[in-house]
C-alpha positions in Angstrom: 1.7 -17.4 -7.4 -1.9 -16.7 -7.9 -2.0 -14.3 -5.0 0.9 -12.3 -6.2 0.0 -11.7 -9.7 0.8 -8.2 -8.9 3.5 -8.6 -6.5 5.3 -6.5 -8.7 4.0 -4.4 -6.1 5.8 -5.9 -3.3 8.7 -3.8 -4.2 6.7 -1.0 -5.6 4.8 -0.9 -2.5 8.0 -0.2 -0.6 9.1 2.1 -3.3 5.9 3.8 -4.0 6.4 4.1 -7.8 4.6 5.9 -10.6 1.3 5.1 -12.0 -0.3 4.8 -15.3 -2.9 2.8 -16.9 -1.8 0.9 -19.9 -3.5 1.4 -23.2 -5.0 -1.6 -24.8 -1.9 -3.0 -26.4 0.1 -2.7 -23.1 -1.5 -5.9 -21.7 -4.0 -5.6 -19.0 -3.6 -4.0 -15.7 0.1 -3.6 -15.4 1.5 -0.2 -16.1 4.7 1.5 -15.2 2.7 3.7 -12.9 1.7 1.0 -10.6 2.8 -2.4 -9.5 1.7 -3.0 -6.0 -0.2 -6.0 -5.0 -3.1 -5.1 -2.7 -5.8 -7.5 -3.5 -8.3 -8.4 -6.2 -10.3 -6.0 -8.2 -13.5 -7.2 -6.6 -12.4 -5.5 -3.4 -14.3 -2.5 -4.9 -17.9 -2.8 -3.9 -20.7 -2.7 -6.5 -21.3 0.8 -7.7 -17.9 1.6 -6.2 -17.0 4.4 -8.6 -19.5 6.9 -9.8 -23.2 6.5 -9.6 -25.6 7.5 -6.8 -25.2 5.6 -3.5 -28.4 4.1 -2.2 -30.0 6.3 0.5 -31.5 5.4 3.8 -34.6 3.9 2.1 -32.5 1.6 -0.1 -30.8 -0.9 2.2 -28.4 -3.6 0.9 -24.9 -4.8 1.4 -22.2 -2.4 0.4 -19.6 -5.0 -0.4 -19.8 -8.3 -2.0 -19.9 -11.2 0.4 -17.2 -13.8 0.5 -19.2 -16.0 -1.9 -20.7 -13.4 -4.1 -18.1 -11.0 -5.5 -19.6 -7.9 -7.0 -19.1 -6.8 -10.5 -17.5 -3.6 -11.5 -19.1 -1.5 -14.1 -17.8 1.7 -15.6 -17.6 4.5 -13.2 -16.0 7.8 -13.7 -14.2 9.1 -16.7 -12.1 6.8 -18.7 -8.9 7.5 -20.6 -8.5 7.0 -24.3 -7.7 3.5 -25.2 -8.8 2.1 -21.9 -11.8 0.0 -21.1 -13.9 0.5 -17.9 -13.8 -2.0 -15.2 -12.5 -5.5 -15.7 -13.4 -9.1 -15.2 -14.3 -10.2 -11.7 -13.3 -13.8 -12.5 -10.0 -15.2 -13.7 -7.3 -13.0 -15.0 -6.2 -9.5 -14.4 -8.6 -6.6 -14.8 -8.7 -4.7 -18.0 -7.1 -1.3 -17.9 -9.3 1.5 -16.6 -8.7 5.2 -16.0 -5.6 5.8 -14.0 -2.4 7.6 -13.8 1.1 6.4 -14.7 2.5 3.0 -15.1 0.9 0.4 -12.9 0.9 -3.3 -12.5 -2.0 -5.6 -11.5 -2.4 -5.7 -7.8 -4.8 -8.5 -7.8 -4.9 -12.2 -8.1 -7.5 -14.6 -9.0 -8.9 -16.3 -5.9 -12.2 -17.3 -7.0 -15.0 -15.9 -4.9 -13.2 -15.7 -1.5 -12.0 -12.2 -0.6 -11.1 -13.2 3.0 -7.6 -14.5 2.3 -4.8 -13.4 4.6 -2.7 -12.4 1.6 -4.8 -9.3 1.1 -4.2 -8.1 4.7 -0.5 -8.7 4.4 -0.1 -6.9 1.0 -1.9 -3.8 2.3 0.0 -3.8 5.6 3.4 -5.3 4.9 5.5 -2.2 4.3 6.3 -1.3 8.0 7.2 -4.9 8.6 9.5 -5.3 5.6 10.8 -1.7 6.0 13.1 -2.3 3.0 14.7 1.1 2.7 15.7 1.1 6.4 17.4 -2.3 5.9 19.1 -1.1 2.7 20.4 2.1 4.2 21.5 0.7 7.5 25.2 0.6 8.4 25.9 -3.1 7.8 28.3 -4.9 5.6 27.1 -7.9 3.7 29.3 -11.0 3.5 30.5 -11.4 0.0 30.4 -7.7 -0.9 33.5 -5.8 -2.1 33.7 -4.0 1.2 33.6 -7.2 3.2 36.9 -8.3 1.5 38.6 -5.0 2.1 39.4 -5.9 5.7 38.3 -4.3 8.9 40.2 -1.0 8.2 38.1 -0.4 5.1 34.9 -2.3 5.9 32.5 0.5 5.2 28.9 -0.3 4.6 28.0 -1.8 1.3 24.5 -0.4 1.7 25.6 3.1 2.6 28.2 3.4 -0.1 25.7 2.5 -2.8 23.0 4.9 -1.6 22.7 7.8 -4.1 23.9 11.2 -2.9 21.8 14.3 -3.0 24.1 15.6 -5.7 23.5 12.6 -7.9 19.7 12.9 -7.4 19.5 16.6 -8.2 22.1 16.7 -11.0 21.6 13.4 -12.7 18.2 11.9 -11.9 16.0 15.1 -11.8 17.3 16.6 -15.1 16.9 13.3 -16.9 13.3 13.0 -15.8 12.7 16.6 -17.0 14.3 16.0 -20.4 12.1 12.9 -20.8 8.8 14.6 -19.8 9.5 17.5 -22.1 10.2 15.3 -25.1 7.0 13.3 -25.3 3.3 13.2 -24.5 3.3 9.4 -24.2 1.1 8.6 -21.2 3.2 6.0 -19.5 6.5 8.0 -19.7 4.9 11.3 -18.6 3.0 9.9 -15.7 6.0 7.8 -14.5 8.3 10.8 -14.7 5.7 12.9 -12.7 5.6 10.5 -9.9 9.4 9.9 -9.9 9.9 13.7 -9.6 7.3 13.9 -6.8 9.2 11.2 -4.9 12.3 13.2 -5.1 10.3 16.2 -3.9 13.0 18.9 -4.6 13.4 21.6 -7.2 16.3 21.8 -9.6 18.3 25.0 -9.7 16.9 25.6 -13.2 13.3 24.5 -12.9 10.5 24.0 -10.4 8.8 20.6 -10.4 5.4 22.0 -9.4 5.4 24.0 -12.6 5.8 20.8 -14.6 3.0 19.2 -12.7 0.7 22.2 -13.0 1.2 22.4 -16.7 0.0 18.8 -17.1 -3.3 19.5 -15.4 -4.6 20.7 -18.8 -3.7 17.4 -20.5 -6.5 15.9 -22.5 -5.5 12.5 -21.0 -7.4 11.9 -17.7 -4.5 9.8 -16.4 -2.0 12.5 -16.8 -4.3 15.1 -15.2 -5.0 13.1 -12.1 -1.3 12.0 -11.8 -0.2 15.6 -12.0 -2.5 16.5 -9.1 -1.5 13.5 -7.0 2.2 14.2 -7.7 1.9 17.6 -6.2 0.9 16.0 -2.9 3.5 13.3 -3.1 6.2 16.0 -3.5 5.3 17.3 0.0 5.9 20.9 -1.3 3.6 23.2 0.6 3.4 25.5 -2.4 1.1 22.9 -4.0 -1.6 24.2 -1.6 -2.0 27.0 -4.0 -3.6 24.6 -6.5 -4.8 21.4 -4.8 -7.6 23.0 -2.7 -9.0 24.7 -5.8 -9.0 21.3 -7.6 -10.5 19.4 -4.7 -13.3 22.0 -4.3 -14.0 22.4 -8.0 -13.7 26.2 -7.7 -13.6 28.6 -10.6 -9.8 28.7 -10.2 -9.7 24.9 -10.2 -11.7 24.7 -13.4 -9.3 27.3 -14.9 -6.3 25.2 -13.9 -7.7 22.2 -15.9 -9.2 24.5 -18.6 -12.5 22.8 -18.4 -16.1 23.5 -17.2 -15.6 21.0 -14.3 -12.8 19.4 -12.4 -13.6 15.8 -13.0 -14.2 13.7 -9.9 -11.2 11.5 -10.2 -8.9 14.5 -10.3 -10.8 16.0 -7.3 -10.3 12.7 -5.3 -6.6 12.6 -6.2 -6.2 16.2 -5.1 -7.8 15.4 -1.7 -5.2 12.7 -1.2 -2.5 15.2 -2.3 -3.6 17.6 0.4 -3.6 14.9 3.0 -0.1 13.8 2.0 1.2 17.4 2.4 -0.5 17.7 5.8 1.1 14.4 6.9 4.6 15.5 6.0 4.6 18.9 7.7 5.1 19.9 11.3 3.3 23.2 10.9 0.0 23.2 12.7 -1.1 26.2 10.5 -0.5 24.2 7.3 -2.3 21.2 8.8 -5.2 23.5 9.8 -5.4 24.8 6.2 -5.5 21.3 4.9 -8.2 20.3 7.4 -10.5 23.2 6.4 -10.5 22.2 2.8 -10.9 18.4 3.4 -13.7 18.9 6.0 -15.5 21.2 3.5 -15.2 18.6 0.7 -16.6 15.9 3.0 -19.5 18.0 4.1 -20.4 19.1 0.6 -20.0 15.7 -1.0 -22.3 14.0 1.5 -24.9 16.7 1.7 -28.3 15.4 0.5 -27.0 12.0 -0.7 -23.7 10.9 -2.2 -23.3 11.2 -5.9 -19.7 9.7 -6.2 -18.2 7.7 -3.3 -14.7 8.4 -4.4 -14.7 12.0 -3.1 -15.9 11.5 0.5 -13.8 8.4 0.9 -10.8 10.5 -0.3 -11.7 13.3 2.1 -12.0 10.9 5.1 -8.8 9.1 4.5 -7.0 12.4 3.9 -8.2 13.8 7.2 -6.8 10.7 8.7 -3.4 11.8 7.4 -3.3 15.2 9.1 -1.8 13.8 12.3 -2.1 16.7 14.8 0.3 16.1 17.6 -1.7 15.1 20.7 1.2 16.4 22.9 1.5 19.6 20.9 0.3 23.0 21.8 -3.2 24.5 21.9 -3.5 24.7 18.1 -2.7 21.0 17.7 -5.2 20.0 20.4 -7.9 22.1 18.8 -7.1 20.7 15.4 -7.2 17.1 16.6 -10.5 17.7 18.3 -11.9 19.2 15.1 -10.7 16.3 12.9 -12.3 13.8 15.3 -15.6 15.8 15.5 -15.9 16.1 11.7 -15.4 12.4 11.2 -17.6 11.3 14.0 -20.4 13.6 13.0 -20.5 12.0 9.6 -20.1 8.5 11.1 -23.2 9.2 13.3 -25.5 10.1 10.5 -28.3 7.7 9.9 -27.9 6.4 6.4 -28.6 3.3 4.4 -26.2 0.4 4.1 -24.9 1.7 0.8 -23.6 4.9 2.3 -22.5 3.0 5.4 -19.7 1.7 3.2 -18.4 5.2 3.1 -18.9 5.7 6.8 -16.9 2.6 7.5 -13.7 4.4 6.6 -14.2 6.6 9.7 -13.4 4.2 12.6 -9.9 3.4 11.3 -9.4 7.1 10.6 -10.4 8.2 14.1 -8.3 5.4 15.6 -5.2 6.4 13.7 -5.6 10.0 14.7 -6.0 9.2 18.3 -3.5 6.2 18.5 -3.2 3.7 21.3 -4.0 5.4 24.6 -5.5 8.4 22.8 -9.1 7.6 24.0 -8.7 7.6 27.8 -12.4 8.1 28.4 -13.3 5.1 26.2 -15.7 7.1 24.1 -14.7 5.6 20.8 -13.6 2.2 22.1 -17.1 1.8 23.5 -18.8 3.0 20.3 -16.8 0.6 18.1 -17.2 -2.3 20.5 -21.0 -1.7 20.4 -20.9 -1.6 16.6 -19.7 -5.3 16.6 -23.0 -6.4 18.2 -25.4 -3.9 16.4 -27.6 -5.8 14.0 -28.6 -4.7 10.5 -25.4 -2.8 9.7 -23.3 -3.1 6.5 -20.6 -5.7 7.0 -17.9 -3.1 6.4 -19.0 -1.3 9.5 -18.3 -4.4 11.6 -15.0 -4.9 9.9 -13.9 -1.3 10.5 -14.9 -1.4 14.1 -12.6 -4.5 14.6 -9.7 -2.7 12.9 -10.2 0.4 15.0 -10.2 -1.5 18.3 -6.9 -3.1 17.3 -5.4 0.4 17.0 -6.9 2.0 20.2 -6.9 -0.8 22.8 -4.1 -1.5 25.2 -3.0 -5.0 26.2 -5.1 -6.3 29.2 -1.9 -6.6 31.3 -1.2 -2.9 30.7 -4.6 -1.4 31.1 -7.0 -3.8 33.0 -10.1 -1.9 32.0 -9.3 -2.5 28.3 -9.6 -6.3 28.7 -13.3 -6.1 27.9 -12.4 -4.9 24.4 -10.1 -7.7 23.7 -12.8 -10.0 25.0 -15.3 -8.4 22.6 -12.9 -9.1 19.7 -12.4 -12.7 20.8 -16.1 -13.2 21.2 -16.7 -12.0 17.6 -14.0 -14.3 16.3 -15.7 -17.2 18.0 -19.3 -16.4 17.2 -19.5 -13.6 14.7 -21.2 -14.1 11.3 -19.0 -12.1 9.0 -15.9 -14.0 8.1 -13.9 -10.9 7.3 -14.7 -9.3 10.6 -13.7 -12.5 12.4 -10.3 -12.4 10.6 -9.8 -8.7 11.4 -10.7 -9.5 15.0 -7.8 -12.0 15.2 -5.5 -9.5 13.6 -6.5 -6.8 16.1 -5.8 -9.2 19.0 -2.3 -9.6 17.6 -1.8 -5.9 17.3 -3.1 -5.2 20.8 -0.7 -7.9 22.2 -0.2 -9.0 25.7 0.0 -12.5 27.3 -3.7 -13.0 27.4 -4.2 -12.3 23.7 -1.1 -14.3 22.9 -2.5 -17.4 24.6 -5.8 -17.0 22.9 -4.2 -16.7 19.5 -2.1 -19.8 20.2 -5.3 -21.7 21.0 -6.9 -20.4 17.9 -3.9 -21.4 15.8 -3.7 -24.9 17.2 -7.5 -25.7 17.0 -8.3 -23.7 13.9 -9.1 -25.2 10.5 -6.1 -25.4 8.4 -7.2 -23.3 5.4 -9.4 -20.8 7.1 -8.4 -19.9 10.7 -4.8 -21.1 10.9 -3.3 -18.7 8.3 -4.9 -15.6 10.0 -4.0 -16.9 13.5 -0.4 -17.4 12.3 0.0 -13.9 10.9 -1.6 -12.5 14.1 0.9 -14.3 16.2 3.7 -13.1 14.0 2.5 -9.5 14.3 2.2 -9.9 18.1 5.7 -11.2 18.4 7.1 -8.5 16.1 5.6 -5.8 18.3 6.6 -7.1 21.6 8.3 -4.7 24.0 11.0 -7.1 24.9 13.2 -5.8 22.1 15.1 -8.5 20.2 14.1 -11.4 22.4 12.4 -14.1 20.3 9.2 -15.5 21.6 10.2 -19.2 21.5 6.7 -20.5 22.4 5.2 -18.9 19.3 8.2 -19.8 17.2 8.2 -23.5 18.2 4.4 -23.8 17.6 4.6 -22.2 14.2 7.7 -24.1 13.2 6.1 -27.5 14.0 3.0 -26.6 12.0 5.2 -25.4 9.0 6.7 -28.9 8.7 3.4 -30.7 9.2 1.0 -28.8 7.1 0.9 -29.4 3.3 -1.5 -26.7 2.2 0.5 -24.0 0.4 -1.6 -21.1 1.5 -1.3 -22.0 5.2 2.3 -22.9 4.9 3.0 -19.5 3.3 1.2 -17.6 6.1 3.2 -19.6 8.7 6.4 -18.8 6.9 5.7 -15.1 7.0 4.8 -15.3 10.7 8.0 -17.1 11.5 9.8 -14.3 9.7 8.0 -11.7 11.7 9.0 -13.6 14.9 12.6 -13.7 13.6 12.6 -17.3 14.6 15.8 -18.3 12.9 15.7 -21.9 14.2 13.2 -22.4 11.3 15.5 -20.9 8.6 17.0 -24.2 7.6 13.7 -25.8 7.0 12.3 -22.8 5.2 15.4 -22.7 3.0 14.9 -26.4 2.2 11.3 -25.8 1.3 12.3 -23.0 -1.0 14.6 -25.3 -2.9 12.0 -28.1 -3.0 9.0 -25.9 -3.9 10.7 -23.2 -6.1 8.4 -24.1 -9.0 5.3 -23.1 -6.9 5.5 -19.4 -7.3 3.2 -18.2 -4.5 4.7 -20.4 -1.8 8.3 -19.8 -3.0 7.8 -16.1 -3.0 6.6 -16.0 0.6 9.4 -18.3 1.7 11.9 -15.8 0.2 10.2 -13.0 2.2 10.2 -15.1 5.4 14.0 -15.7 5.2 14.5 -11.9 4.6 12.3 -10.9 7.6 14.4 -13.1 9.9 17.6 -11.8 8.3 18.9 -15.2 7.3 21.9 -14.0 5.2 22.9 -17.7 4.6 20.0 -17.9 2.2 21.2 -15.2 -0.2 22.7 -17.6 -2.7 19.6 -19.7 -2.8 17.4 -16.6 -3.4 19.8 -15.4 -6.0 19.2 -18.7 -7.8 15.4 -18.1 -7.6 15.9 -14.7 -9.2 17.8 -16.1 -12.1 15.3 -18.8 -12.8 12.3 -16.4 -12.6 12.9 -14.3 -15.7 9.5 -15.3 -17.1 7.8 -15.5 -13.6 7.5 -11.9 -12.6 5.6 -12.4 -9.4 8.3 -14.7 -8.0 11.0 -12.5 -9.4 9.7 -9.5 -7.5 9.3 -11.4 -4.2 12.8 -12.8 -4.5 14.3 -9.4 -5.4 12.6 -7.8 -2.5 14.0 -10.4 -0.2 17.5 -9.8 -1.6 17.1 -6.1 -1.0 16.0 -6.7 2.5 19.0 -8.9 3.1 21.3 -6.2 1.7 22.4 -8.0 -1.5 22.9 -5.8 -4.5 24.6 -8.3 -6.8 21.6 -8.7 -9.1 21.2 -5.1 -10.2 23.2 -5.5 -13.4 21.2 -8.6 -14.4 18.0 -6.8 -13.6 19.0 -3.8 -15.8 19.7 -6.1 -18.7 16.3 -7.8 -18.2 14.6 -4.4 -18.2 16.4 -3.2 -21.3 16.1 -6.4 -23.3 12.3 -6.9 -22.9 10.8 -6.1 -26.3 7.5 -8.0 -25.8 5.8 -5.4 -23.6 5.6 -7.9 -20.7 4.4 -5.4 -18.2 4.4 -7.7 -15.3 8.0 -8.5 -15.8 9.0 -4.9 -16.4 7.2 -3.8 -13.3 8.8 -6.4 -11.2 12.3 -5.5 -12.5 11.8 -1.8 -12.2 10.5 -1.9 -8.7 13.2 -4.3 -7.6 15.9 -1.9 -8.9 14.2 0.9 -7.0 13.9 -1.0 -3.8 17.6 -2.1 -3.9 18.6 1.6 -4.5 22.0 1.1 -6.0 23.5 4.4 -7.1 25.4 2.5 -9.9 22.1 1.9 -11.7 21.4 5.6 -12.2 23.4 6.1 -15.4 22.2 2.9 -17.1 18.6 3.8 -16.1 19.0 7.4 -17.4 20.4 6.0 -20.7 17.5 3.6 -20.9 15.0 6.4 -20.2 16.2 8.3 -23.3 16.8 5.3 -25.5 14.1 5.6 -28.2 15.2 2.2 -29.7 13.5 0.4 -26.8 9.7 0.3 -26.1 8.0 3.3 -24.4 6.9 0.9 -21.7 10.5 -0.1 -20.9 11.5 3.6 -20.8 8.6 4.4 -18.5 9.6 1.6 -16.1 13.2 3.0 -16.2 11.6 6.2 -14.8 9.8 4.1 -12.2 13.1 2.6 -11.1 14.8 6.0 -11.0 12.1 7.3 -8.7 12.6 4.4 -6.4 16.3 4.9 -6.2 15.9 8.6 -5.5 12.9 8.3 -3.2 13.0 10.7 -0.2 10.8 8.4 1.9 11.9 5.1 3.5 8.4 3.6 3.2 6.3 3.8 0.0 4.4 7.1 -0.1 1.1 5.3 -0.2 1.7 2.9 2.6 0.6 5.5 5.1 -2.9 5.2 3.5 -2.9 1.4 3.0 -1.9 0.4 6.5 -4.9 -0.4 8.7 -7.4 0.6 6.0 -10.5 -1.5 5.5 -9.8 -2.6 2.0 -13.1 -4.4 1.8 -14.7 -0.9 1.7 -12.6 0.2 -1.2 -13.6 2.5 -4.1 -12.1 2.8 -7.5 -9.7 5.7 -6.8 -8.4 4.0 -3.7 -7.6 0.6 -5.1 -9.1 -1.6 -7.8 -6.0 -3.4 -9.1 -5.2 -0.8 -11.6 -6.3 2.8 -11.2 -6.3 3.7 -7.5 -3.7 5.6 -5.6 -2.7 2.4 -3.8 -2.0 0.8 -7.1 0.8 3.3 -7.9 4.4 2.4 -7.6 
């Protein structure tokens, strides 16, 4: 499963677990703080961390091309025991500065960064929607409740969901005891994020106090994790601290007891501010967050950019503010100000190096406005023109294609929008940048409508097997998933995909088609997919995506087969995590005891395995795991890494959000314009469980 060498994330991604970079002996880029598979380390452009960005007189591509991956040198502060950057060829990246236990998000794919797997891993959470599945009122065949008879057939999922009392009186105090008893990086950072995901104070202590106290840690990872955790908590009181850190004020420097707030902590603080703004309905709080973030963006881009991480964090955090377009005057004014700030920066004439930063703006504007939010076509026209403007950084074309997929209506719904679908289709057929061509296909699927559906079917049937077909398949799956017809299955798409699934031998294309069939909920293909799973269960990547496919189409008949995959995957963490996610999606909780034993018994510091297990336990969310995990967290006879991943699992079980906290940043982001603090396999906020 070369593409899922971090699919320890699949679950973590839905969970949104803690973060932490491993020290040298903890094996590479897996740490209890992270574990989400988002893509390879080389997603980060050259010079993606610190270092001055080329100005207008220094043109050059901002991101590595599909055949020339960039190298990642040291950038930004490092934590003790970690090494900057990591290899851009084979194997997971070496640990870098970070925060909390993580797992490698990346996979070795040679020089090609245009694979469909990257898009799927960044965007999958709303489609899998695991927590919603787990907590829905539905009884699973074979569960204890199923055999109680109709009079007692309560939901197996609901009865195993932890109560607020269990979270506040068992989980939260256990995390507090653990964090107070050690300075060990992985345990501390994992507990901080787990507490943040709970987002509530105990009657005897305030979690923000615990986070603030860790801002003075000598460990960079713990400092930045503490700042980020404040935002993940959604507690508005954190706005007493986060703006000071983000702006590097005197008070902020006093909070960290240093002459400067380091740039990584400043970037993480920006994301924390954005997360609080996203969670609140108060236009006044949103306004306060905007004022800080807009000031950070202006200051960090004035006279040339010194560190890309800070403006990228500010842009993506403004995107999170979400003023209500249908709200009152305050909301309307705030939305206008957010758009104006972003578009003003986007319109600056800069070199291709800084255009990589600007390319975060189109998806941000599109998400703030939403479909139908640009009635005068101002931004749709600008982004469509971007696709045909020569001499721009490739990330600018890519982001324009992404933004159009968010803003544009289906041609059948708004006739005047057809020209934008046509622009995307034209770029797919004739454009020079392979990644933009792929994003154009995805945007056609997101826009939907019969016209785009038919064009995607043509692209799928005629496209090359290993290049176009996978992207066309996923685009068709997304289109079918988003159709307005409710539960009606698009049989034309389903039949075309099903036929190709049985005919095509290429694992990568077969995996994409399987995911697309799952998105279509085309259960007529379930028997064949189940047979392929049995036949190819030794081919980890394909087998993992076959498991997810069956879960997406809710094929409960496959539970036993997937259970078998879990049992045979003890030493194959990527497949283990995929299969465990699938079981969670299907509502099966029978593997939690076995997973607990795997977590406890691992004495070899196999971080990939630990991350997969912990995230799986968190995804499944079985209240019966709380006591064993609490005991494990405090068991000093097992490795600190195992204890840290026990905290990860507890945070997942007790998570206040149905989707991973960082999915709201990952979805529809141009990951080809990434920077170190966003995602680089190890140390970015999207690498955090």
